LOTIRO-665336 format. One record per residue (C-alpha): residue number from 0; residue in one letter; chain; x, y, z. Coordinates in Angstrom, 2 decimals. Layout:
# LOTIRO-665336
k NUM r A c A x X y Y z Z
...
//
This chain:
# LOTIRO-665336
k 0 r Q c A x -267.21 y 100.13 z 92.87
k 1 r V c A x -269.74 y 99.36 z 95.60
k 2 r Q c A x -269.77 y 100.94 z 99.04
k 3 r L c A x -271.68 y 99.25 z 101.83
k 4 r V c A x -272.78 y 100.76 z 105.14
k 5 r E c A x -274.29 y 98.59 z 107.87
k 6 r S c A x -276.48 y 99.88 z 110.67
k 7 r G c A x -278.86 y 98.60 z 113.32
k 8 r G c A x -276.52 y 96.77 z 115.65
k 9 r G c A x -276.63 y 97.17 z 119.39
k 10 r L c A x -277.10 y 95.53 z 122.76
k 11 r V c A x -280.13 y 93.32 z 123.31
k 12 r Q c A x -281.21 y 90.76 z 125.87
k 13 r T c A x -281.58 y 87.05 z 125.14
k 14 r G c A x -284.79 y 86.46 z 123.24
k 15 r G c A x -284.86 y 89.98 z 121.82
k 16 r S c A x -284.83 y 91.19 z 118.24
k 17 r L c A x -282.77 y 93.48 z 116.04
k 18 r R c A x -282.95 y 94.47 z 112.39
k 19 r L c A x -279.73 y 95.15 z 110.57
k 20 r S c A x -279.60 y 97.22 z 107.39
k 21 r C c A x -276.97 y 97.37 z 104.69
k 22 r A c A x -277.18 y 100.37 z 102.36
k 23 r A c A x -275.33 y 100.02 z 99.08
k 24 r S c A x -274.10 y 102.67 z 96.69
k 25 r G c A x -273.92 y 102.22 z 92.94
k 26 r S c A x -276.32 y 101.06 z 90.28
k 27 r I c A x -275.62 y 97.34 z 90.31
k 28 r F c A x -277.36 y 96.43 z 93.57
k 29 r S c A x -280.37 y 94.79 z 91.95
k 30 r R c A x -278.09 y 92.51 z 89.92
k 31 r T c A x -275.85 y 91.55 z 92.83
k 32 r A c A x -276.08 y 88.69 z 95.28
k 33 r M c A x -275.79 y 89.92 z 98.85
k 34 r A c A x -274.91 y 88.24 z 102.10
k 35 r W c A x -274.54 y 88.73 z 105.82
k 36 r Y c A x -271.50 y 87.33 z 107.62
k 37 r R c A x -270.50 y 87.51 z 111.25
k 38 r Q c A x -267.31 y 87.18 z 113.22
k 39 r A c A x -267.17 y 86.51 z 116.93
k 40 r P c A x -264.00 y 87.18 z 118.97
k 41 r G c A x -261.41 y 84.50 z 118.34
k 42 r K c A x -263.47 y 82.84 z 115.61
k 43 r Q c A x -263.45 y 82.83 z 111.84
k 44 r R c A x -265.90 y 84.91 z 109.87
k 45 r E c A x -268.91 y 82.79 z 108.94
k 46 r L c A x -271.81 y 83.06 z 106.54
k 47 r V c A x -275.11 y 83.87 z 108.22
k 48 r A c A x -277.47 y 84.28 z 105.26
k 49 r R c A x -277.34 y 84.97 z 101.57
k 50 r I c A x -279.86 y 86.35 z 99.07
k 51 r S c A x -279.47 y 86.13 z 95.32
k 52 r S c A x -280.33 y 88.90 z 92.89
k 53 r G c A x -283.55 y 87.00 z 92.22
k 54 r G c A x -284.46 y 86.73 z 95.89
k 55 r S c A x -283.49 y 83.14 z 96.64
k 56 r T c A x -282.21 y 82.74 z 100.17
k 57 r N c A x -280.12 y 80.37 z 102.21
k 58 r Y c A x -279.18 y 80.38 z 105.89
k 59 r A c A x -276.67 y 78.92 z 108.26
k 60 r D c A x -278.22 y 76.10 z 110.27
k 61 r S c A x -277.61 y 78.03 z 113.48
k 62 r V c A x -279.96 y 80.84 z 112.45
k 63 r K c A x -282.64 y 79.03 z 110.45
k 64 r G c A x -286.10 y 79.87 z 111.72
k 65 r R c A x -284.84 y 82.88 z 113.68
k 66 r F c A x -283.26 y 85.18 z 111.09
k 67 r T c A x -284.73 y 86.49 z 107.84
k 68 r I c A x -282.73 y 88.10 z 105.05
k 69 r S c A x -284.45 y 90.39 z 102.57
k 70 r R c A x -283.69 y 93.12 z 100.09
k 71 r D c A x -285.36 y 96.23 z 98.72
k 72 r N c A x -283.88 y 96.93 z 95.31
k 73 r A c A x -285.69 y 100.26 z 95.04
k 74 r K c A x -283.80 y 101.43 z 98.15
k 75 r N c A x -280.52 y 99.63 z 97.40
k 76 r T c A x -280.78 y 98.12 z 100.86
k 77 r M c A x -280.51 y 94.65 z 102.34
k 78 r Y c A x -281.88 y 93.66 z 105.74
k 79 r L c A x -281.40 y 90.99 z 108.36
k 80 r Q c A x -284.26 y 90.55 z 110.79
k 81 r M c A x -282.95 y 88.72 z 113.83
k 82 r N c A x -285.41 y 87.26 z 116.32
k 83 r S c A x -285.01 y 85.05 z 119.37
k 84 r L c A x -281.45 y 86.21 z 119.76
k 85 r K c A x -279.02 y 84.14 z 121.79
k 86 r P c A x -275.70 y 85.04 z 123.45
k 87 r E c A x -273.92 y 82.96 z 120.82
k 88 r D c A x -275.20 y 85.39 z 118.17
k 89 r T c A x -272.88 y 88.03 z 119.62
k 90 r A c A x -270.50 y 89.12 z 116.87
k 91 r V c A x -269.62 y 91.84 z 114.42
k 92 r Y c A x -271.99 y 91.50 z 111.48
k 93 r Y c A x -270.77 y 92.37 z 107.99
k 94 r C c A x -272.62 y 92.71 z 104.73
k 95 r K c A x -271.06 y 91.55 z 101.50
k 96 r A c A x -271.84 y 92.26 z 97.86
k 97 r E c A x -270.87 y 89.51 z 95.43
k 98 r T c A x -270.44 y 90.71 z 91.86
k 99 r S c A x -269.15 y 88.49 z 89.08
k 100 r L c A x -265.66 y 89.93 z 89.46
k 101 r Y c A x -265.33 y 91.31 z 92.97
k 102 r A c A x -266.59 y 91.03 z 96.52
k 103 r Y c A x -267.20 y 94.16 z 98.59
k 104 r W c A x -267.50 y 94.34 z 102.37
k 105 r G c A x -269.00 y 96.83 z 104.76
k 106 r Q c A x -267.28 y 98.02 z 107.91
k 107 r G c A x -269.40 y 95.89 z 110.23
k 108 r T c A x -271.86 y 96.53 z 113.02
k 109 r Q c A x -271.61 y 95.07 z 116.52
k 110 r V c A x -274.41 y 92.90 z 117.87
k 111 r T c A x -274.21 y 91.96 z 121.54
k 112 r V c A x -276.73 y 89.63 z 123.17
k 113 r S c A x -276.69 y 89.59 z 126.95
k 114 r S c A x -277.71 y 86.54 z 128.93
//
């Protein structure tokens, strides 16, 4: 089983930056694809960025060029560097671990961007 704990959310002004972290328990982190999702009030949860176990990345069009996903396998931690934040980035951000059999979710961290 994998446990995920997100941190780094908060309140920031438009144009500001935040870095989210997702710390994972267990020994399978390095072999697991990881992803960040977000869910705004009244909207469906959506994929923000994903990183494979080998480090390949893909991003939602809405965040390309502004967000960067990365991972540190030695620390069992995934990151999301968010720059040039916009009010529409306001949401609860969740990390997800995608094993071959199961998907695990963290509890989420709130990101609020004020205009």
